[in-house]
Structures are given as structure tokens and as C-alpha cells.
C-alpha positions as CSV (number, residue, x, y, z in Angstrom):
1,M,82.6,40.3,81.0
2,L,85.4,37.5,80.3
3,R,87.6,40.8,79.7
4,S,86.7,42.4,83.0
5,I,87.6,39.7,85.3
6,N,90.6,38.6,83.6
7,L,91.9,42.4,84.4
8,A,90.3,41.6,88.0
9,L,92.8,38.7,88.5
10,V,95.6,40.7,86.9
11,L,95.6,43.1,89.8
12,V,95.0,40.7,92.6
13,T,98.2,38.8,91.6
14,V,100.5,41.7,91.3
15,G,99.0,43.1,94.9
16,V,99.6,39.6,96.4
17,S,103.2,39.7,94.8
18,A,104.1,42.9,96.0
19,A,102.6,41.8,99.6
20,F,104.4,39.2,99.9
21,G,108.2,41.0,99.3
22,Q,110.4,42.8,101.2
23,R,110.2,42.6,104.8
24,G,111.9,45.3,107.6
25,P,113.0,45.5,111.3
26,A,110.0,45.3,113.7
27,D,109.2,47.8,116.1
28,Q,106.0,49.2,118.2
29,S,104.8,51.3,114.7
30,L,104.6,48.2,112.7
31,I,102.9,45.5,115.1
32,P,99.7,44.4,112.4
33,P,96.3,46.3,114.0
34,K,93.7,44.3,115.1
35,F,91.4,46.6,113.8
36,E,91.7,49.8,111.3
37,L,89.9,52.3,109.9
38,S,90.4,54.4,106.7
39,A,89.6,57.8,105.5
40,G,90.3,59.8,102.6
41,Y,90.5,61.5,99.0
42,N,88.9,59.3,96.1
43,N,88.8,59.8,92.3
44,I,87.0,57.6,89.8
45,H,87.7,57.4,85.9
46,S,84.3,56.7,84.6
47,N,82.6,55.9,81.4
48,A,79.0,55.4,83.4
49,P,75.9,56.4,82.3
50,P,73.9,57.7,80.2
51,G,75.4,55.1,77.1
52,Q,77.9,56.8,74.5
53,T,79.2,59.5,77.4
54,E,83.2,60.5,77.5
55,Y,85.0,58.8,80.0
56,F,84.9,61.7,82.7
57,N,85.5,62.0,86.2
58,L,83.8,62.3,89.8
59,N,85.6,63.4,92.6
60,G,84.6,62.8,96.6
61,G,85.8,60.4,99.3
62,Y,86.1,57.1,100.9
63,V,85.6,55.6,104.2
64,S,86.9,51.8,105.2
65,G,87.7,49.6,107.4
66,D,89.4,46.2,107.9
67,F,89.1,43.4,111.3
68,R,92.5,41.2,111.0
69,I,91.8,37.4,111.1
70,T,95.0,36.5,111.0
71,D,98.4,38.9,110.8
72,W,98.8,39.0,106.7
73,F,94.3,37.9,106.2
74,S,91.6,40.8,106.8
75,V,87.8,41.7,105.7
76,G,86.5,45.0,105.4
77,G,84.4,47.4,104.3
78,E,84.3,50.2,101.8
79,F,82.1,52.9,101.1
80,T,82.4,55.9,98.6
81,A,81.1,59.0,97.0
82,G,82.1,61.1,94.1
83,H,80.5,63.6,91.7
84,A,80.7,64.9,88.9
85,N,78.9,67.8,86.7
86,D,77.8,67.8,82.8
87,I,79.3,64.7,81.6
88,S,77.6,64.5,79.0
89,Q,76.2,66.7,75.6
90,L,72.3,66.8,77.5
91,G,74.2,68.9,81.1
92,Q,72.9,66.2,83.7
93,N,75.4,65.6,86.5
94,L,76.1,62.3,88.2
95,T,76.4,61.2,92.0
96,L,77.5,57.2,92.4
97,F,77.8,55.4,95.8
98,T,79.2,52.1,96.3
99,F,79.1,49.9,99.0
100,L,81.7,46.9,99.1
101,G,83.0,44.3,101.6
102,G,85.5,41.5,101.2
103,P,89.2,39.9,101.8
104,R,92.0,41.7,101.7
105,I,96.0,40.6,102.0
106,S,98.6,42.0,103.6
107,R,101.9,41.8,104.1
108,P,102.7,43.5,108.4
109,G,105.7,43.8,109.7
110,H,107.7,46.7,107.9
111,R,107.4,50.1,107.0
112,L,105.9,50.1,103.7
113,V,102.6,47.6,104.1
114,P,101.2,46.7,100.1
115,F,98.0,44.9,99.9
116,A,95.6,43.5,97.5
117,E,91.5,42.9,98.0
118,V,88.6,41.8,96.2
119,L,85.6,43.9,96.8
120,F,81.9,43.0,96.8
121,G,78.8,44.7,96.8
122,G,76.1,47.4,95.2
123,A,76.3,50.7,93.6
124,H,73.6,53.3,93.4
125,G,73.6,56.1,90.6
126,T,71.3,59.4,90.9
127,D,70.9,63.2,89.9
128,S,71.3,61.9,86.2
129,Y,69.7,60.3,83.6
130,F,69.2,56.5,83.3
131,P,67.5,54.7,79.8
132,T,65.9,51.3,79.8
133,A,64.4,50.0,77.0
134,T,61.2,51.0,77.9
135,S,61.6,54.6,80.4
136,S,64.1,56.3,81.8
137,T,64.7,57.1,85.6
138,T,66.7,59.4,87.3
139,S,68.7,57.2,89.8
140,A,70.0,53.5,89.6
141,S,71.1,50.2,91.8
142,S,73.4,47.8,90.6
143,W,75.6,45.5,91.6
144,A,79.0,46.4,91.7
145,L,82.8,44.5,91.8
146,S,85.9,46.0,92.9
147,A,89.6,44.2,92.9
148,G,93.3,46.6,93.2
149,G,95.5,47.2,96.0
150,G,97.4,49.7,97.3
151,L,100.3,50.9,99.9
152,D,100.2,51.8,103.8
153,I,103.2,53.7,105.4
154,N,103.6,53.1,109.1
155,L,104.3,55.9,111.0
156,T,103.2,54.9,114.2
157,R,101.9,52.5,116.1
158,R,98.6,54.2,116.2
159,F,98.6,56.2,112.9
160,A,99.8,55.2,108.5
161,I,99.2,56.7,105.6
162,R,97.5,55.2,102.6
163,A,99.7,56.1,100.0
164,V,97.8,54.9,97.3
165,N,94.6,52.3,96.4
166,A,93.7,51.6,92.9
167,D,91.1,49.7,92.0
168,Y,89.3,48.3,89.1
169,L,85.7,48.8,89.4
170,R,82.7,47.4,87.5
171,T,79.2,48.3,87.7
172,A,76.1,47.2,85.9
173,L,73.4,50.4,86.1
174,P,71.5,51.1,83.0
175,N,73.0,52.9,80.0
176,G,70.7,52.5,77.2
177,T,72.9,49.8,75.7
178,S,72.6,45.8,75.3
179,D,74.9,44.7,78.6
180,N,74.6,47.9,81.2
181,S,77.6,47.7,82.3
182,Q,80.4,49.9,83.4
183,N,84.3,49.6,83.6
184,H,85.9,52.6,85.9
185,L,89.1,52.9,87.7
186,Q,89.5,54.2,91.0
187,I,92.3,55.9,93.0
188,G,92.6,57.1,96.3
189,A,94.8,58.5,99.4
190,G,93.9,59.0,102.9
191,V,94.8,58.2,106.6
192,V,94.6,55.3,108.5
193,L,94.2,54.9,112.2
194,K,95.5,51.7,113.6
195,F,93.6,50.2,117.0
196,L,95.8,47.2,118.5
197,P,95.7,45.4,121.2
198,K,97.2,46.0,124.7
199,E,98.8,42.5,124.8
200,R,100.4,43.6,121.5
201,V,101.8,46.6,122.8
202,L,103.5,44.9,125.5
203,A,104.6,42.0,124.1
204,A,106.8,44.3,121.8
205,S,110.3,45.2,122.2
206,P,111.0,48.7,123.2
207,V,112.9,50.5,120.4
208,T,114.2,53.9,123.1
209,H,117.6,52.4,123.5
210,K,119.7,49.7,121.8
211,P,118.8,45.8,122.7
212,S,121.0,44.2,125.4
213,E,120.9,40.5,126.0
214,I,122.1,41.2,129.8
215,V,122.0,43.9,132.5
216,F,123.5,43.5,135.4
217,T,123.4,46.4,138.3
218,C,124.4,46.1,142.0
219,G,124.7,48.2,144.6
220,T,125.7,47.5,148.8
221,N,123.8,47.7,152.1
222,V,125.9,50.5,153.6
223,E,128.4,52.9,151.8
224,T,130.2,52.8,155.2
225,I,130.9,49.8,157.3
226,D,133.7,49.3,160.3
227,E,136.1,47.1,159.7
228,G,135.4,43.4,161.3
229,Q,131.4,43.8,160.2
230,A,130.1,41.8,157.2
231,L,128.6,43.7,154.0
232,E,126.2,42.8,151.9
233,I,126.4,43.0,148.6
234,M,123.1,42.7,146.3
235,G,123.1,42.2,142.4
236,H,120.2,42.9,140.1
237,T,120.1,40.8,136.7
238,L,117.8,41.6,133.6
239,T,118.1,39.2,130.4
240,E,116.8,39.3,127.1
241,P,114.5,36.8,126.7
242,D,113.5,36.9,129.9
243,K,114.9,34.8,132.7
244,L,117.9,33.6,131.1
245,E,120.3,31.4,133.1
246,V,123.1,33.7,134.5
247,T,126.5,32.6,136.3
248,Y,128.6,35.5,138.7
249,T,131.4,35.9,139.7
250,W,132.8,38.3,142.3
251,T,136.4,40.5,143.1
252,S,136.8,42.9,145.7
253,D,140.8,44.9,146.2
254,G,139.9,43.9,150.3
255,G,138.7,41.4,152.4
256,K,137.2,38.2,151.6
257,I,134.1,37.7,149.4
258,Q,131.6,35.1,151.3
259,G,129.5,33.1,149.0
260,T,127.9,32.8,145.6
261,G,125.3,33.8,143.5
262,R,123.7,37.0,143.1
263,S,123.8,38.2,146.2
264,V,127.5,37.7,148.1
265,S,128.8,39.2,151.4
266,L,132.5,41.0,152.3
267,N,134.1,39.7,155.2
268,T,136.0,43.5,156.0
269,T,138.0,41.7,159.0
270,G,141.9,43.2,158.9
271,M,140.9,45.2,156.0
272,P,142.3,48.9,157.0
273,T,140.6,52.3,156.9
274,G,140.5,53.3,153.0
275,E,138.0,53.5,150.3
276,Y,137.6,49.8,148.0
277,R,135.4,48.6,144.8
278,I,133.6,45.5,144.6
279,T,133.4,44.5,141.1
280,G,131.1,42.0,139.6
281,H,130.4,39.9,136.4
282,A,127.4,38.1,134.7
283,A,127.4,35.7,131.9
284,L,124.9,33.7,129.9
285,V,125.3,30.1,130.7
286,S,123.9,29.6,127.3
287,N,126.4,32.0,125.6
288,P,129.3,32.6,128.2
289,T,130.1,35.0,125.6
290,I,127.4,37.3,126.7
291,T,128.6,39.4,129.9
292,A,128.1,42.3,131.7
293,E,129.3,44.3,134.7
294,C,129.0,46.3,138.1
295,A,131.1,48.0,140.3
296,V,129.8,49.8,144.1
297,P,132.4,51.8,146.0
298,F,132.1,51.4,149.7
299,H,134.6,52.6,152.8
300,V,136.2,51.2,155.6
301,S,136.6,52.9,159.1
302,G,138.5,51.4,162.3
303,H,137.3,49.8,165.2
304,S,134.5,51.7,166.9
305,N,135.3,52.8,170.3
306,I,132.8,53.1,172.8
307,S,132.7,57.6,171.7
308,D,133.0,56.4,168.7
309,S,129.6,54.1,168.9
310,A,127.6,56.5,170.8
311,S,128.4,59.0,167.7
312,A,128.0,55.9,165.1
313,A,124.7,55.7,166.6
314,E,123.6,58.6,166.7
315,Q,124.4,59.9,163.2
316,A,122.5,56.8,162.4
317,A,119.5,58.4,164.6
318,E,119.6,61.5,162.3
319,A,120.3,60.0,158.7
320,A,116.7,58.4,159.7
321,R,115.0,61.6,160.9
322,K,116.2,63.3,157.6
323,D,115.2,60.1,155.8
324,K,111.8,60.3,157.3
325,I,111.5,63.7,156.6
326,F,112.6,63.6,153.6
327,H,109.9,61.2,152.2
328,E,106.8,62.6,154.2
329,N,108.0,66.0,151.8
330,V,108.9,64.0,148.0
331,Q,106.1,61.4,148.0
332,D,106.4,58.6,145.1
333,A,104.3,59.3,141.6
334,L,101.9,57.0,140.4
335,F,101.2,56.1,136.9
336,D,98.9,54.6,134.9
337,Y,98.9,51.3,133.4
338,D,101.4,50.7,130.6
339,S,101.7,55.2,130.6
340,A,104.6,57.1,131.4
341,D,102.1,60.4,131.8
342,I,102.1,62.3,135.2
343,R,98.8,62.0,136.5
344,K,96.8,64.8,138.2
345,D,97.7,63.6,142.1
346,A,101.4,63.0,140.8
347,H,101.4,66.2,140.0
348,E,100.4,68.1,143.0
349,A,103.2,65.9,145.0
350,I,105.3,66.8,142.7
351,K,104.8,70.2,143.6
352,H,105.5,70.0,147.1
353,A,108.5,68.1,147.0
354,A,109.5,70.4,144.7
355,K,109.1,73.4,147.3
356,Y,110.4,71.6,150.1
357,L,113.1,70.8,147.8
358,A,113.6,74.8,147.2
359,D,113.4,75.6,151.1
360,N,116.6,72.3,150.9
361,P,119.3,73.7,148.4
362,S,121.5,70.9,149.2
363,I,119.8,68.0,148.9
364,R,119.9,65.5,145.9
365,V,117.6,63.1,145.0
366,L,118.1,60.0,142.8
367,V,114.7,58.7,141.3
368,E,113.7,55.3,140.3
369,G,111.6,53.9,137.7
370,Y,109.5,50.6,138.4
371,A,106.8,48.7,136.3
372,D,104.3,46.1,137.5
373,E,105.3,42.7,136.3
374,R,103.5,42.6,133.4
375,G,104.9,42.4,129.9
376,S,108.7,41.7,129.0
377,A,111.9,42.6,131.1
378,E,113.2,44.9,128.1
379,Y,110.1,46.5,127.5
380,N,109.5,47.4,131.7
381,L,112.9,48.4,131.7
382,A,112.3,51.1,129.0
383,L,109.0,52.0,130.7
384,G,110.9,52.8,133.8
385,E,113.4,55.1,132.5
386,E,110.2,57.0,130.7
387,R,108.6,57.2,134.3
388,A,111.5,58.2,136.1
389,N,112.4,60.7,133.6
390,A,108.5,61.9,133.5
391,A,109.0,62.7,137.1
392,R,112.4,64.3,136.6
393,N,111.2,66.6,134.0
394,A,107.7,67.6,136.4
395,L,110.5,68.4,139.4
396,L,112.6,70.6,136.5
397,A,109.5,72.5,135.5
398,E,108.8,73.1,139.0
399,G,112.0,75.2,139.2
400,V,114.5,72.2,141.3
401,S,118.5,72.7,139.1
402,P,118.7,69.6,137.2
403,D,122.5,68.6,138.7
404,R,120.3,67.8,141.6
405,I,118.5,64.8,140.3
406,E,119.5,61.6,139.2
407,I,117.4,59.0,137.7
408,I,117.9,54.7,137.3
409,S,115.2,52.2,135.8
410,Y,114.5,49.1,137.8
411,G,111.7,47.7,135.6
412,K,110.1,44.9,137.0
413,E,113.0,43.9,138.9
414,A,112.1,45.5,142.2
415,Q,108.8,44.7,143.8
416,V,107.3,46.3,146.4
417,C,104.5,44.5,146.3
418,T,104.0,40.7,144.7
419,A,100.5,39.9,144.9
420,E,98.9,39.3,141.1
421,N,95.7,41.7,141.6
422,E,95.5,45.5,140.5
423,A,96.1,47.4,143.9
424,C,99.2,45.5,143.9
425,W,100.1,46.5,140.1
426,Q,99.5,49.8,141.0
427,Q,101.6,50.0,144.2
428,N,104.9,48.7,141.4
429,R,104.4,51.2,138.8
430,R,105.8,54.0,140.2
431,A,108.6,57.2,140.3
432,A,109.8,56.6,143.6
433,F,112.3,59.5,145.2
434,S,115.3,59.2,147.7
435,L,118.3,60.8,149.1
436,H,121.3,61.1,147.0
437,P,124.6,61.3,147.9
């Protein structure tokens, strides 16, 4: 018995040492699950009863489940079943079941996840011969102990492979000897299903694009402005970590910048008719070497006389009319929480939009991806891009030419509704369509 305990302690020590080894970079596939379920093949190299039999192999399977209490500590249970034929000269078979539970130690956060475990419970043998001092039976039960470890390989945030699970197993079924004990070696392999809390998925940084500590975009209220009018310039900034303090500077190759901060205006008085460009520069206050730039072109036209003003008004009215017709036929696509899958209602709207675009081949479309306010800025910027791409791909599937569609993601920066409830969040989870010059 002492020798068996020593062997169990050695296996646990080796497993724990491996579990606290090398760490790898984190991504969503490496998030520690709250609960995981595993199933697969199991082989037991056994000297189970009756007494004086040679070692033999039982082939079967296992099912196990683990509930994670901390990132590295969990408790769980395991059920195994194995069967062997002709295990001795008597010609009998053996079916062996184990029912075990106990603690497990692992080290998540990298692609290879070693673990160590000690499990306690019971064993039940049947379809065999179990001799006792006074009689024999065809089935028997006893306590059981299992100790060892294994290695999981993370593939996605929902799925992993249990490459190996090796355990020492001890049972005490009657076998006609003085101690009625058996020592076994269990080896298994299978698949693992991981169940993650939604908030842990949202908190993880996406791996779909290169991380950036500051993202800066800008735009103007109009693309063409009459000389002497004020041009509004609006900047949008994303930082990682979220909400870092940023300083802004603006330059223009004409006119005079007025104001400071993320949004400023340009005085166009005295500017000749022509094409111009405004450039914005953003820098982190905590680290001014981390910077980003944006640029936006605009056109200045000369002073308008009365007829020109009337013509401009007519053009503005016509543009408003076309925009109204466009949005009546090309409606926004709404998405479910933390999803970029096209819903049935959005698919029907996109089919109608594709027909409208087919009837108006000169129209180009900008698809803007948005997300609600929950989750980090980086995560929602990536999610907005996925939603914009999903809407674009749906239009392509309906026959719209790819050179007529551009995409951009605003993540959670531009919200159409700011209340903290599901009805408002639903309005912000969208892919919006607009006319693109």
C-alpha cells in the first residue's frame, strides 16, 4: 500500500511541475473556461481479479467534467468503462467501471495546458469471477483512487484536444489474495468542450488584427464649402487601454484653424477656389511617442451670387431627396449581442437593398460597423469591422459588385442611443449603409 501511495505522489508532483511551466501569449482560444466537458477513448493496463492472472488490457471510454473555481484550480468527476475478454485460463471476461471525483490543478493561458489530478471514488467489476475466503461472485464493488495528469491542446475558445491523460489507478476488488488489491495504469485521449462566461470573451483582446494603442480618424461636415463659411472638423479616437488622455493638433494647407481638442473648425475667409487638406495629429499624454494621424480633403468654392445660391439650394434639395430614397431602400442591418451573423430580418432587408442597387448601378455604398457600449474599445472596433464585412459579403452574395462597396468600423465610438438598456443597445449593434461618393 505504501508503495502505491508513493507512486501517486510522484505522479502528482510531476504533473504539478509541468502545469506551472512555460506560458504563451493570450488570445481568445486561451481564455480559461468556467466549465469543461471531455469524452474519449480509455485503456486500462490491469491486473484486476481473479487472482494470479497476468496483466491484460481493458478497452473502453471515459466522460469527465470540471468546474473551475479559480483559473488554475478546479473540481470535477470522471466515469470510465472498459471491457476485456478471456483474461485468464478460466476463460472469463471482465467489465470494469470507475466513478471518481476530486481536485485538479492546471495552468491555462497558453496553447498547451498540462494538468495534474487526484480523484477518489469507487469501482465496480462484473461479468467475471471474484473469489473470497468463503465463496465467489460474478460482480463486486470497492473503493478506488486515481492520481496522475495529462495535456490539453487549445484549438479555439470552445474546443480543445486532450492529447493524453495518464493515471495510476488502485482498486480493492476481491481476488482471493491476502490484500485484495489491484494496481492499474490508465491512458486516455479525447476531445474537450469549453464553456466560457460571456463577460470573459468580451474582456479578451481580439486577435484578428495587429494591436494598436491609439487609433485616430476624422471627417468634415461637408465635402464642399463656400469661401467664408466655417468648416467643421470632427475627430474620433480609440485608445488601448480604453479612455487614455490624448492631446490633439491640427494643420491645414489653407484657412485658419479655430479651437482646440478633438473637434475644431476652419475659417475659410479669403481662401481661393480649390482643393485643400486638413491633417490631425493625436498623441497619448502618458507617452507622447505613441501617435496617430488622420487627414481629410475638402473643396472651397468662390462666393455665390443669387443665382448660384439658388442652384446650390436646388442641389442640396436634390441630394436630400436621393439620400431619403436611398435609406428607404437600403436599411441598416441589426445584429444580436456579441455576434456578426446576418439575422433573418437583416437578410431580407439586404436582398431588397441589392435589388435597388442593381436598378441604380451608379450608386456606391459605405458600410459602417457599430457595436454597443459593452466590452473594450479594441474588441468592439474589431466586432464592428466583422459586422461591416458580414453586411458587405451579404450584398456581394446578392450580386452587387465589390468595387461599389467600402467598409469602415466605428466600434462603440459613435452611438445612436445612449440609454443603458437592451432596446438602446440593439439600435447600436448595426451595420449602417450610406451613399459613398
